[in-house]
C-alpha atoms as one frame of an Amber mdcrd trajectory, in Angstrom:
protein
   4.657 -16.723 -10.200   3.035 -17.458  -6.810   2.284 -14.705  -4.329   5.212
 -13.832  -2.069   5.470 -12.317   1.381   6.549  -8.704   1.597   9.636  -9.399
   3.691  12.151 -10.299   1.015  11.158  -7.661  -1.549  11.064  -4.874   1.029
  14.373  -5.905   2.572  15.866  -5.763  -0.915  14.349  -2.318  -1.438  15.723
  -1.093   1.902  19.212  -2.291   1.028  18.968  -1.118  -2.584  17.795   2.405
  -1.838  14.468   2.251  -3.655  10.827   1.830  -2.659   8.090  -0.521  -3.788
   4.660   0.755  -4.713   1.840  -0.490  -2.532  -1.172   0.169  -4.701  -4.711
  -0.246  -3.387  -7.155  -2.143  -5.549 -10.903  -1.666  -5.519 -12.109  -4.000
  -8.264 -11.098  -6.331 -11.093  -9.986  -3.550 -13.445  -7.766  -1.932 -10.843
  -6.116  -5.261 -10.074  -5.469  -5.912 -13.756  -4.052  -2.410 -14.179  -1.643
  -2.727 -11.257  -0.392  -6.110 -12.437  -0.042  -4.864 -16.022   2.035  -1.881
 -14.899   4.276  -3.954 -12.642   4.927  -6.493 -15.378   5.659  -3.792 -17.955
   8.164  -2.168 -15.610   9.571  -5.472 -14.296   8.935  -4.230 -10.793   7.948
  -6.028  -7.592   4.600  -4.741  -6.351   2.253  -4.884  -3.389  -1.427  -5.067
  -4.220  -3.356  -4.097  -1.142  -6.949  -3.859  -0.021  -8.516  -1.952   2.785
 -11.065  -3.824   4.867 -13.838  -1.878   3.155 -12.610  -2.540  -0.373 -12.262
  -6.263   0.316 -15.812  -6.373   1.658 -17.039  -4.486  -1.413 -15.368  -6.992
  -3.722 -16.866  -9.998  -1.956 -14.494 -10.816   0.860 -10.871 -11.691   1.519
 -10.967 -15.144  -0.026 -12.426 -13.797  -3.257  -9.631 -11.207  -3.419  -6.999
 -13.903  -2.909  -8.476 -16.060  -5.673  -8.864 -13.100  -8.040  -5.263 -11.972
  -7.645  -3.882 -15.506  -7.959  -5.979 -16.240 -11.037  -4.985 -12.961 -12.708
  -1.302 -13.617 -12.047  -1.714 -16.911 -13.890  -3.941 -15.716 -16.726  -1.888
 -12.561 -17.345   1.420 -14.469 -17.201   2.786 -12.202 -14.485   6.451 -12.964
 -13.773   7.279 -10.247 -11.202   6.978 -10.775  -7.430   3.516  -9.819  -6.169
   2.561  -9.453  -2.521  -1.108  -9.360  -1.494  -1.342  -7.056   1.510  -4.071
  -5.977   3.922  -3.988  -2.206   4.398  -5.018  -0.723   7.757  -6.535  -3.890
   9.123  -7.833  -4.258  12.650  -6.899  -7.303  14.715  -9.780  -9.470  13.493
  -9.178  -8.528   9.850  -5.467  -9.290  10.108  -6.165 -12.776  11.424  -8.858
 -13.357   8.794  -6.489 -12.371   5.986  -3.738 -14.628   7.309  -6.179 -17.532
   7.098  -7.621 -16.475   3.734  -4.256 -16.508   1.965  -2.978 -12.936   1.991
   0.809 -12.988   2.057   1.179  -9.788   4.073  -0.981  -7.937   6.584  -0.993
  -4.587   8.276  -2.306  -4.617  11.806  -3.130  -0.988  12.550  -3.487  -0.531
  16.283  -2.282   3.062  16.219  -5.654   4.342  17.452  -5.534   2.040  20.492
  -3.753   2.627  23.805  -0.119   1.797  23.092   0.060  -1.170  25.489  -2.869
  -2.771  23.675  -1.349  -1.988  20.268   1.891  -3.643  21.378   0.174  -6.728
  22.812  -1.954  -7.328  19.716   0.988  -6.658  17.395   2.975  -9.422  19.095
   0.079 -11.838  18.654  -0.415 -10.962  14.979   3.329 -11.386  14.325   3.328
 -14.822  15.943   0.311 -16.041  13.978   1.432 -14.476  10.687   5.020 -15.684
  10.785   3.835 -19.218  11.510   2.302 -19.140   8.019   5.084 -17.206   6.286
   3.060 -13.963   6.175   4.792 -10.604   6.629   3.505  -7.988   9.067   3.340
  -4.206   9.041   2.348  -2.219  12.122   1.854   1.475  12.715   2.887   3.953
  15.375   1.561   7.495  15.347  -1.791   7.974  13.681  -1.604   9.034  10.034
  -3.662  12.139   9.262  -6.783  12.080   7.116  -9.297   9.240   6.972  -8.869
   5.543   6.234 -11.880   3.245   6.608 -13.449   5.593   9.139 -10.303   5.998
  11.261  -9.304   9.661  11.407  -5.884  10.719  12.617  -4.368  14.124  13.135
  -1.005  13.204  11.652   1.020  13.535  14.826   4.655  12.497  14.775   5.260
   8.936  15.946   6.847   8.480  19.355  10.357   7.146  18.773  10.450   4.851
  21.820   7.119   3.362  20.774   8.519   2.778  17.277  11.384   0.827  18.802
   9.063  -1.263  20.958   6.821  -2.118  18.014   9.846  -2.904  15.849  11.090
  -5.285  18.541   7.932  -7.392  18.265   9.418  -8.903  15.113   7.351  -6.992
  12.548   8.730  -6.918   9.022   8.135  -3.247   8.205   7.062  -0.191  10.173
   4.596   2.574   9.367   5.199   5.723  11.359   3.618   9.146  11.416   5.983
  11.787  10.019   3.486  14.473   9.041   1.940  12.479   6.195  -1.828  12.234
   5.714  -4.341  10.118   3.843  -6.261  11.695   1.000  -5.594  15.040  -0.647
  -2.948  17.257   0.941  -4.232  20.700   1.974  -2.587  23.862   0.682  -1.184
  24.637   4.132   0.563  21.259   4.538   4.132  21.900   5.669   5.717  18.743
   4.265   7.253  15.602   5.728   9.181  15.878   8.995  12.532  14.578   7.770
  14.418  15.150  11.021  11.868  12.951  12.746  12.057  10.342  10.002  15.827
  10.208  10.394  15.522   9.828  14.156  13.110   6.912  13.718  15.336   5.246
  11.124  18.341   5.562  13.443  16.395   4.166  16.387  14.920   1.091  14.688
  18.015   0.289  12.625  18.867   0.192   8.950  17.437  -3.299   8.473  13.866
  -2.163   9.176  11.993  -1.043   6.034   9.820   1.991   6.746   6.411   2.639
   5.205   5.079   5.952   3.933   1.308   6.120   3.990  -0.555   8.831   2.119
   1.782   8.715  -0.866  -0.702  10.474  -3.157   0.340  14.046  -3.780   3.668
  14.177  -1.952   6.158  16.147  -4.116   8.697  14.031  -5.994  11.685  15.579
  -4.224  10.223  14.679  -0.830   9.495  11.138  -2.030  13.120  10.760  -3.149
  14.461  12.107   0.133  12.207   9.811   2.179  13.407   6.804   0.186  17.023
   7.786   0.782  16.281   7.773   4.519  14.791   4.286   4.699  11.258   4.414
   3.311  10.853   1.204   1.303   7.068   0.942   0.813   4.889   3.802  -0.391
   1.099   3.574  -0.370  -0.948   5.089  -3.177  -4.739   5.057  -3.443  -6.372
   8.496  -3.592  -4.384   9.585  -6.639  -5.569   6.546  -8.578  -9.170   7.073
  -7.467  -9.135  10.663  -8.716  -7.626   9.702 -12.072 -10.018   6.781 -12.523
 -12.996   9.046 -11.866 -11.648  11.752 -14.182 -11.103   9.376 -17.096 -14.525
   7.782 -16.636 -16.229  11.169 -16.407 -14.516  12.389 -19.577 -15.669   9.260
 -21.427 -19.283   9.879 -20.444 -19.178  13.654 -20.958 -17.860  13.047 -24.481
 -20.960  10.944 -25.120 -18.953   7.836 -25.904 -21.260   5.688 -23.819 -24.002
   6.573 -26.330 -22.000   5.491 -29.352 -22.609   1.913 -30.471 -22.071  -0.333
 -27.458 -20.106   2.278 -25.572 -22.347   1.598 -22.583 -20.751  -1.852 -22.200
 -18.953  -1.719 -18.832 -15.869  -3.187 -20.451 -15.673  -0.080 -22.615 -16.996
   2.306 -19.998 -14.302   1.375 -17.478 -11.454   0.997 -19.976 -10.290   4.657
 -19.865 -10.104   4.555 -16.067  -8.149   1.326 -16.172  -5.725   2.774 -18.728
  -5.223   5.833 -16.509  -4.229   3.625 -13.577  -1.782   1.629 -15.701  -0.096
   4.852 -16.823   0.030   6.340 -13.338   1.217   3.117 -11.693   4.073   2.932
 -14.187   4.972   6.550 -13.414   4.993   5.834  -9.672   7.167   2.768 -10.163
   9.686   4.958 -12.002   9.453   7.599  -9.265  10.025   5.019  -6.536  13.023
   3.508  -8.356  11.666  -0.049  -8.419  11.598  -0.541 -12.198  13.711  -3.515
 -13.294  14.121  -4.674  -9.682  12.067  -7.860 -10.087
């Protein structure tokens, strides 16, 4: 199945009361794992790369070709969207040209007028090529590709203005953070989420960044209030590292050809498949393809 834009699958999720996993990939094994999990669960999925991860893997065009080739070679039948996560203006335009089917332009760290102006330009260029667009209002806490936010709540009027640019889905700060959640985290600001959802309208899918580590009951409540895309990265990174470490600490890399990277990375890959399937179940997107 060819890559699809995020618009249709996220609109369906918004109307259907479920969310779609937006899982970051960092290499070949991660991409295979995400696709394997989505196919097993018959779930639409967004595979996304940060700017840094795409550079690490060899560039945006390589990522596009890798994902397309894996979809074909793995006989993937579910809808797959290739999405740029937290891209700046230049990265968003580069991904549109490279063949990504969805991009996030993150101008949340810019003065709002500049964020709004650039968002309009990205929307125009993306939609001309059938590419969906996500934008962000209110910096998300934690760190993402060197951008650090304090997790403030998104300004509702700014959310409306960004939504009116024609974007396809909206990321908004509601107390969520990137990375591990600290012990003193007070949870998602649901009153604020509801106010944003009311202001931008029920047709606008909302995006929850920092999906790793949010309690299941809060995930379910956020979905019921309009969150249709949930980003997960840190949780997979931790599990991948744990499984790889356990393999080495058990001395399996010293047994036979256990040092072969195909064997060395296999436990980490299997951990991501298992966790991606669990997240798909949690988000309610199983059997929605």
